[in-house]
N, C-alpha and C positions, 0 to 999 in steps of 0.2 A: 538607778534605782530598780529596788530587787521588787518582785511580786508585791509581796508585803507589804514596802513602802506606799505604792500606789496608792490614788484614790480607789475607792471600788464601791459601787451602788449601795446604799444600806437597803437591805431588803424589809420590804411593809407590806404585806400582799390583803388588799382591800376586799378581797371576797369576791364573789361572785364572778371573775374572771374565768378563762378556760386553765387548765394545769401547764398544757404544753402546748406552745404554737410550732410549725411547720416554717419556717424560712424557706422561700423558694428563690435562689439565687440569681440575677439575672446581670451582672456586672459583664460576664465575656459578652454576651451578645448585646443587650438594652445598652451596655453601661458602656461599650466601647464602639458601638455602631457610630454617633455622632461625631468621632475623632475626625480631624482635617488631617493626621499626619498618621500614615498605615502604620499600624502596628505589627511588627512581625510576627508571624505565625510561632516560632519558638516562645517567643515574649507570652503572647494566647496561652498555648498549651502550659508553660508553668504559671502561668495565673489559675486554668481552671486546677489544674493538680494541688495548686497548693487551698485552692478554696475547698476542694474537696475533703484534703488533708484536715482544714481546720472542723470537719463535721457537719459539714453543709450540707445535709440529707439530699438537697436536689440543688443541681448547677446548672442551668442553661447554657450551651457551651457557644452555641453561633447561631447562623440565619443561610438557607437555601435559597436566598432572595436571589433576583438578578446582578451581576455584579455592577451594572449601568447605573443601577438606584441606588445601591447601599456598595460604594468598593471598597471600601473597610472591611465587610464581610464577604470579599470575594476569593479568599483564601479558606471557604467551611471547607471544602472536601480534605485538604491537604490538613488543614488543622484537625479533623476528625480522624484521619490516617493516623498522625502525630500522635495524639492521643490514644486511640488504641495501641500503639507501641508501646508505649509508656504504663499504662494502665490494664491491658489486656481488654478482655470482657464486658468489666464495669464500663467501659465507654462507651458500649452499646445502651448504657443507661441514663448516659446524658442526653436532655432533653434538646430537641433542635427546632427553629420556627420554621416552619415550609408556607409558603405565599400560595401556594396555586401546586397542582398535580405534578407538574415539572419537577417542581421542587422536591415532592414528595418522592418520586423516581430519586434523585440522587441519597435523598434519604437515605432511602429501602436500599438501595446498590453498597451503602456503608456500614448497613446491620443496625441500623436507629431503633428503637424499642416506644421510644417518648418520641409524639411532635407535636406542635402547637399550631393553629390559625390564628390569623389576627385580624379579625372585623373590626369596624367603626360604627358606632351609635347615629352617626349624622353623614346627612347626602355628604356634604361638601367635603369631608375628610376623607370620606369613601373614594372620592372622586378623584383627590389630591393622591390620597396613600396606594390607592387599588387599581385606579383606573377603571371603575366601576362604580353603577348608581347606589344607591342604598340596597334596593332588594336584587340587583345584579349579583353584590357578592354574595347572597344564597346561593346562588345557580354555581359560580363557581368553586365555592368551599364543599358542598355537599360531596361530590365526586373524590375529592380529595380526602373527605372524612369518612367518606363508605367502605374506600379502595385502603385506607390505612386501618378501621378497623377489622375489614375481613382479613387483612393481613397479620393480624394480634398484635397492634400499636396500641399503646393508649394514647389518646387526644386530649390537650386542653384547648379551650377558647378565649383568646384576650378580646376585649371589645375595649375600642378607646371612646377619648371626649365623652365617658360618662357623668362626667363633673363640671363639663362648660367645653367650650368650642371657639377659637379666635377668631371664626370667620359666621359664627352664628349664634355667637353667647350662651346663654343657661340653654340647657338642655333638658327639658322634660324628662321626669324620673320615668313615666308613663311609657316615653318611646324609649329608653334605657332598657327596661324591660323588656318590654316589646322583641327590641333587637337581640339583647343578651340569650332569653330566653330561646329564640330560635335559633343562635348560635348553637348553644348547649345542647337543643334538641337536634341539631343533624348524629350525634353521638356523641359530644365532649363528656369528658369525665368529672371536669371542674369549669368553670367560669371564673376569669381574672376580672375584675371589675377595674379599668384604669383613669385615674385622674392625671390625663396626659398633659395636661399645663397647668394642674397644681391650685386649681380654684377653689377645688373643693372645704368645705368648713363642715366642722364636729357632729352639727345637726344635718347637712346635709347626707351626711354618710348613714346616719341613723335611717332618714327617709328611704334611700337609696334601700338596703337590705331590707328594711320593711315592705317595699315594692316589690323584692323579690321573693321573699317569703310569703307575702300576700300573694304570689303566682303560682304558687305550689313547690316552688324549689328551697331546699334546704340550706341553713348556713353551711354545712359541711361540704358542699356541691359549689360554696362561692370562695373566691381569694380575693383581695385588695392590691392595688398597685397603686402607690401614692408617688408623686412628685413633690420638691420640697419649693417649687416656686416659690411662694408666699408664707414659708415658714411654716407650715400647717401639717406638715406630715405624719409626725408623732403624734399631734392633738387628734389627727382624725384617726392613725391606728389604735389608739386608745380607746375613741367611741367605737370603734370595729370590733375591739375585744368585748366590749360592755354588750355588742349585740351579738356575741358568741362567737365570732368571724376565727378561725386559728391556723389560717394560711397568709402569710404576705407576702411578695413579693418585695426583695431589696437589692440593690446593688453595693457592693463594696467598696469603700471609700466614698460613696456619693456619686458616681460616676453616672451620665446618661443623659440622654433625651431624646426627639425625635427629629430624625430629619428631615420630615415633613411636616413639623408647624416648631417654628422658630420659637415660640414662646415656653416647650417644653423643655423644663434647665433639668437640671439632675434630677435622679431618683430618691425616694427614702434611703439612706446611708444604714448598711448591716449591720455596723458598729451600736450606730445610732440608737437602733431597734432595740438590738440584743443589750444593750445597755438600760434602757427602759422596761426591757422583759423581764431581765435578771433583779432588777428593783424591785419590780409586783410578785417577785416570787415562780416564774412562770417558765419551764424549761422550754429549752431549743437543742441544746446538745452542741451548741458552737461552742467552740474556743475563742473567745472573744479578742485575748492577745494575737494568737496566730492570724484571725482576720485582720487586726491591727496592722500588725507585722506585712502581713501580704497587700495591703491597700498602701502603705508606705513605700514597698517597693513598687508598686507599680506609679505610684506618683514619681518618685523618680524615674519611673521608665519615659512618663511623658512629659517631664518636667516642668510640673509644678506641682503644687501644695495639693493635698488632698480638700475636697469640700466638706468632708463630715468632721463635725464638730468632738466626737469622741477621738478620729484617728488622729486629728489637731492635737489635742489636750495627751491623750496618751503616747503617741508618736515623739512629740515634743519631749513631754519630758522622761522618755526613757531612751533619747537618741536613736528611735527608729526609723527617722527620716533618710532612708537609703538613695541614694544616688546612684541609681542604676546600677547596682550590685546586688 
């Protein structure tokens, strides 16, 4: 099936939405971190380079977390070295997650210019994921962010469990705002709000954005990180667009989940998001065909179909479901 023959979304721009959106691709890190079978470093490097070539403006490559906690990412240093050999100086612009100062040291040694920290909006998840209390996490992150900024690095802050927690249930908006703003104020340039277990709904998104703007943050400083556990990720993304959000985290093929929260299933699929945005007339700069082909290839590497509806539709129609080739 040729590109002209296959379906494309009809563009109908309703107005009142952003003209352009930045997709922050988290597939290589958040997408793969929960895979039980270790993905070879060479495959990860190919995944990253394909995603960059597809026009994704930001591709988070890996995390310098201790291998004991996330064995899948134990090859972080080797991966970044391999990407440096493939991409040259551009590899330094790939963000990496760092959990603490030790992770920052490793990132600095490899010349990273963009890092992210990962905090929690709830006490229980902070304890399980960070081995710190809700308040203690800030003491851990403060020197990491300060040293990173002193070294000229850009810092992004994630805050998880913004819409609900599997142990604590509903999380008050004011609690999320207080934690998120405190993380951001350590010195981050952007705060990504995570629906870690996918329980958020469109009205909740609007309420949370209003909470942050009411606390003095602008929509330009916020990003959204949705999971599709209950099929709400695209609806939530559209709701966030209506509130002026222009950065969305997404994972190629809908890969992903959190190793410390069993109910945290796949991320919002990059392809599903691009399809919706294209239909709304919103620019992303992303080559949808290239991302679909990449996700189909990765599905072959992992030995199972892609969770993304768009990948399944287009790859099945065009014979792109590769078997490890």
